[in-house]
TORROKE-396305 format. One line per field, with one value per atom (N, C-alpha, C): residue number from 0; residue in one letter; atom name; x, y, z. Coordinates in pm, whole numbers, always signed. Each point is the difference from the previous one (the first is absolute). Layout:
N
num <- c(NUM/...)
residu <- c(A/...)
atome <- c(CA/...)
X <- c(X/...)
Y <- c(Y/...)
Z <- c(Z/...)
END
This chain:
114
num <- c(0/0/0/1/1/1/2/2/2/3/3/3/4/4/4/5/5/5/6/6/6/7/7/7/8/8/8/9/9/9/10/10/10/11/11/11/12/12/12/13/13/13/14/14/14/15/15/15/16/16/16/17/17/17/18/18/18/19/19/19/20/20/20/21/21/21/22/22/22/23/23/23/24/24/24/25/25/25/26/26/26/27/27/27/28/28/28/29/29/29/30/30/30/31/31/31/32/32/32/33/33/33/34/34/34/35/35/35/36/36/36/37/37/37/38/38/38/39/39/39/40/40/40/41/41/41/42/42/42/43/43/43/44/44/44/45/45/45/46/46/46/47/47/47/48/48/48/49/49/49/50/50/50/51/51/51/52/52/52/53/53/53/54/54/54/55/55/55/56/56/56/57/57/57/58/58/58/59/59/59/60/60/60/61/61/61/62/62/62/63/63/63/64/64/64/65/65/65/66/66/66/67/67/67/68/68/68/69/69/69/70/70/70/71/71/71/72/72/72/73/73/73/74/74/74/75/75/75/76/76/76/77/77/77/78/78/78/79/79/79/80/80/80/81/81/81/82/82/82/83/83/83/84/84/84/85/85/85/86/86/86/87/87/87/88/88/88/89/89/89/90/90/90/91/91/91/92/92/92/93/93/93/94/94/94/95/95/95/96/96/96/97/97/97/98/98/98/99/99/99/100/100/100/101/101/101/102/102/102/103/103/103/104/104/104/105/105/105/106/106/106/107/107/107/108/108/108/109/109/109/110/110/110/111/111/111/112/112/112/113/113/113)
residu <- c(X/X/X/X/X/X/X/X/X/X/X/X/X/X/X/X/X/X/X/X/X/X/X/X/X/X/X/X/X/X/X/X/X/X/X/X/X/X/X/X/X/X/X/X/X/X/X/X/X/X/X/X/X/X/X/X/X/X/X/X/X/X/X/X/X/X/X/X/X/X/X/X/X/X/X/X/X/X/X/X/X/X/X/X/X/X/X/X/X/X/X/X/X/X/X/X/X/X/X/X/X/X/X/X/X/X/X/X/X/X/X/X/X/X/X/X/X/X/X/X/X/X/X/X/X/X/X/X/X/X/X/X/X/X/X/X/X/X/X/X/X/X/X/X/X/X/X/X/X/X/X/X/X/X/X/X/X/X/X/X/X/X/X/X/X/X/X/X/X/X/X/X/X/X/X/X/X/X/X/X/X/X/X/X/X/X/X/X/X/X/X/X/X/X/X/X/X/X/X/X/X/X/X/X/X/X/X/X/X/X/X/X/X/X/X/X/X/X/X/X/X/X/X/X/X/X/X/X/X/X/X/X/X/X/X/X/X/X/X/X/X/X/X/X/X/X/X/X/X/X/X/X/X/X/X/X/X/X/X/X/X/X/X/X/X/X/X/X/X/X/X/X/X/X/X/X/X/X/X/X/X/X/X/X/X/X/X/X/X/X/X/X/X/X/X/X/X/X/X/X/X/X/X/X/X/X/X/X/X/X/X/X/X/X/X/X/X/X/X/X/X/X/X/X/X/X/X/X/X/X/X/X/X/X/X/X/X/X/X/X/X/X)
atome <- c(N/CA/C/N/CA/C/N/CA/C/N/CA/C/N/CA/C/N/CA/C/N/CA/C/N/CA/C/N/CA/C/N/CA/C/N/CA/C/N/CA/C/N/CA/C/N/CA/C/N/CA/C/N/CA/C/N/CA/C/N/CA/C/N/CA/C/N/CA/C/N/CA/C/N/CA/C/N/CA/C/N/CA/C/N/CA/C/N/CA/C/N/CA/C/N/CA/C/N/CA/C/N/CA/C/N/CA/C/N/CA/C/N/CA/C/N/CA/C/N/CA/C/N/CA/C/N/CA/C/N/CA/C/N/CA/C/N/CA/C/N/CA/C/N/CA/C/N/CA/C/N/CA/C/N/CA/C/N/CA/C/N/CA/C/N/CA/C/N/CA/C/N/CA/C/N/CA/C/N/CA/C/N/CA/C/N/CA/C/N/CA/C/N/CA/C/N/CA/C/N/CA/C/N/CA/C/N/CA/C/N/CA/C/N/CA/C/N/CA/C/N/CA/C/N/CA/C/N/CA/C/N/CA/C/N/CA/C/N/CA/C/N/CA/C/N/CA/C/N/CA/C/N/CA/C/N/CA/C/N/CA/C/N/CA/C/N/CA/C/N/CA/C/N/CA/C/N/CA/C/N/CA/C/N/CA/C/N/CA/C/N/CA/C/N/CA/C/N/CA/C/N/CA/C/N/CA/C/N/CA/C/N/CA/C/N/CA/C/N/CA/C/N/CA/C/N/CA/C/N/CA/C/N/CA/C/N/CA/C/N/CA/C/N/CA/C/N/CA/C/N/CA/C/N/CA/C/N/CA/C/N/CA/C/N/CA/C/N/CA/C/N/CA/C/N/CA/C/N/CA/C/N/CA/C/N/CA/C/N/CA/C/N/CA/C/N/CA/C)
X <- c(+520/-19/-150/-32/-139/-2/-85/-19/-151/-38/-141/-26/-75/-32/-128/-8/-121/-6/-118/-12/-74/-38/-74/-142/-70/-138/-50/-115/-63/+29/+48/+34/-41/-34/-36/+126/-13/+116/+54/+133/+66/+26/-55/+18/+131/+17/+125/-30/+94/+0/+143/+15/+131/-8/+72/+6/+114/-21/+102/+19/+121/+31/+86/-51/+74/+71/+129/+82/+51/+10/+54/+57/+83/+53/+130/+59/+129/+67/+129/+76/-34/-108/-63/+98/+85/+84/+106/+17/+102/-58/-131/-64/-61/+17/-77/-146/-87/-144/-67/-110/-70/-150/-66/-145/-33/-87/-55/-150/-59/-145/-47/-124/-61/-144/-28/-135/-71/-132/-75/+39/+34/+34/+137/+80/+134/+105/+124/+110/+40/+61/+49/+113/-3/+90/+80/+131/+82/-29/-38/-36/+117/+62/+106/+94/+121/+108/+74/+46/+82/+114/+119/+116/-10/+90/-9/+12/+81/+16/-90/-83/-92/+63/+127/+69/-23/-54/-24/-141/-69/-137/-13/-100/-29/-148/-54/-144/-27/-109/-46/-45/+15/-23/-140/-98/-138/-31/+86/-27/+104/+100/+105/-62/+42/-53/-130/-63/-125/+14/+82/+17/+137/+6/+126/+11/+106/+27/+96/-23/+89/+0/+91/+8/+46/-34/+46/+61/+131/+66/-11/-39/-24/-133/-93/-134/-21/+101/-13/-120/-5/-115/+43/-80/+19/-134/+8/-120/-4/-120/-18/-102/+49/-88/-42/-130/-53/-86/+43/-71/-52/-96/-58/-36/-73/-35/-91/+20/-75/-76/-106/-73/+90/+100/+91/+93/-1/+75/-77/-124/-81/+63/+25/+69/+9/+42/+43/+149/+38/+139/+64/+120/+71/+136/+30/+133/+83/+129/+83/+142/+51/+142/+56/+101/+70/-46/-83/-42/-107/-19/-112/+5/+117/+11/+15/-21/+19/-127/-13/-111/-100/-127/-109/-94/-61/-111/-128/-111/-130/-60/+55/-47/-106/-9/-104/-60/-133/-70/-2/+38/-12/-94/-107/-96/-13/+25/-9/-119/-102/-124/-83/-72/-92/-140)
Y <- c(+208/-47/-20/-114/-25/-60/+56/-48/-21/-120/-33/-54/+76/-39/-84/-84/-78/-35/-47/-50/+91/+118/+89/-49/+69/-37/+62/-48/+45/-102/+47/-89/+67/-81/+54/+38/+92/+32/-126/-9/-119/-107/+17/-99/+17/-84/-2/+3/+55/-4/-14/-60/-10/+64/+108/+67/-58/-8/-46/+105/+4/+89/-77/-13/-66/+106/-16/+99/-56/+87/-40/+122/-26/+109/+59/-59/+47/-115/+20/-105/+6/-72/+13/-24/-99/-42/+102/+105/+100/+127/+1/+121/-18/+104/+10/+15/-48/+14/+58/+67/+68/-23/+8/+11/+137/+72/+125/-20/+94/+4/+144/+19/+132/-11/+63/+5/+124/-1/+116/+128/+102/+129/+11/-105/+0/-18/+34/-18/-147/-35/-135/-24/-116/-32/-125/+4/-120/-95/-120/-100/-93/-52/-99/+1/-43/-1/-133/-53/-120/+15/-44/+9/-98/+13/-81/-150/-34/-142/-48/+91/-36/-1/+33/-10/+115/+109/+117/+50/+27/+54/+115/+82/+110/+32/+53/+25/+134/+61/+116/-45/+89/-39/-58/+52/-41/-144/-63/-138/-99/+47/-90/-104/-124/-110/-58/+66/-49/-35/+73/-22/-61/-83/-59/+10/+61/+6/-112/-62/-106/+3/-76/-4/-137/-32/-123/+40/+1/+46/-101/-123/-97/+28/+54/+27/+147/+83/+145/+56/-32/+41/+55/+91/+53/-11/-23/-27/+90/+20/+69/-76/-70/-71/+96/+19/+97/-74/+4/-65/+104/-42/+89/+136/-6/+122/+90/+129/+102/+88/+66/+89/+105/+45/+102/-54/-130/-58/+9/+43/+14/+99/-46/+83/-78/+69/-68/-28/-125/-41/-15/+55/+3/-67/-78/-55/+103/+10/+107/-44/+45/-14/+141/+33/+125/+120/-18/+112/+85/+121/+85/+35/+11/+34/-122/-117/-125/-53/-131/-68/-52/+5/-35/-100/-83/-81/+80/-69/+68/+10/-76/+2/-105/-38/-93/+55/+1/+59/-97/+52/-74/+80/-65/+63/-83/+63/-68/+60/-80/+50/-115/+28/-101/+20)
Z <- c(-1748/+137/+26/+57/+38/+140/+84/+136/+19/+41/+13/+140/+78/+136/+5/+101/+26/+147/+43/+136/+97/-45/+90/+22/+89/+27/+128/+43/+124/+109/+113/+111/+130/+98/+131/+78/+93/+86/+67/+2/+53/-105/-117/-106/-75/-101/-78/-149/-74/-146/-48/-117/-64/-137/-17/-129/-82/-130/-93/-109/-53/-112/-98/-122/-108/-83/-16/-70/-132/-99/-129/-71/-101/-81/+48/+103/+48/+74/+31/+69/+148/+34/+130/+115/-13/+112/+38/-80/+31/+63/+21/+51/+139/+82/+122/-37/+87/-24/+125/-22/+109/-11/+112/+7/+61/-66/+49/+21/+71/+11/+2/-42/+1/+47/+112/+53/-54/-3/-51/+73/-77/+57/+61/-15/+57/-108/+35/-93/-8/-113/-15/+101/+64/+110/-31/+25/-16/+117/-31/+101/+30/-105/+19/-119/+27/-99/+13/-113/+3/-99/+40/-87/-115/-95/-122/+28/+101/+32/+112/+51/+108/+137/+10/+128/+94/-51/+84/-22/+110/-8/+98/-25/+91/-9/+110/+8/+65/-39/+74/+139/+97/+139/+25/-68/+28/-40/-80/-42/+53/+68/+52/+93/-21/+79/-53/-96/-58/-148/-73/-143/-27/-104/-43/-152/-47/-144/-36/-113/-48/-152/-59/-145/-45/-123/-65/-134/-7/-122/-115/+32/-108/-70/+76/-53/-34/+20/-22/+77/+127/+80/+135/+51/+134/+73/+129/+79/+123/+51/+126/+82/+101/+93/+109/+13/+96/+102/+124/+110/+99/+81/+102/-62/-108/-70/+83/-18/+74/-100/+44/-91/-63/+71/-55/-108/-23/-112/-131/+6/-121/-96/-121/-100/-131/-103/-122/+14/-21/+15/-138/-12/-128/+11/-100/-18/-75/+35/-57/-25/-112/-34/-18/+76/-25/+79/+100/+83/-65/+55/-42/-148/-57/-141/-89/+58/-73/-62/-4/-67/+103/-38/+92/-65/+85/-45/+8/-29/+1/+140/+92/+137/+27/+126/+45/+129/+6/+113/+118/+116/+126/+90/+43/+89/+127/+112/+129/+75/+14/+60/+54/+108/+53/-55)
END
């Protein structure tokens, strides 16, 4: 299993970023996918979840209405569109298959600062 995140960076408050995760090494279209994040000194937090067919999504309360998770099963990819970013969104964001005991990417840093 390989998960490779991209798209992080430095953005001002109120800005947007789109994270991407390229998946390989497993039958991607049959698995739920998740985005987690971990801020310095804090525990890793589940941000968003998407079902295998993309028909069901869920978000942690702090990002509802601002973040959108999506997937493309033809490209074996999952995305996280992040709008109206806030300083408290600053964290390393991880793509995940299988929950906390599953497979992880290397993470991509998102920094929201003026």
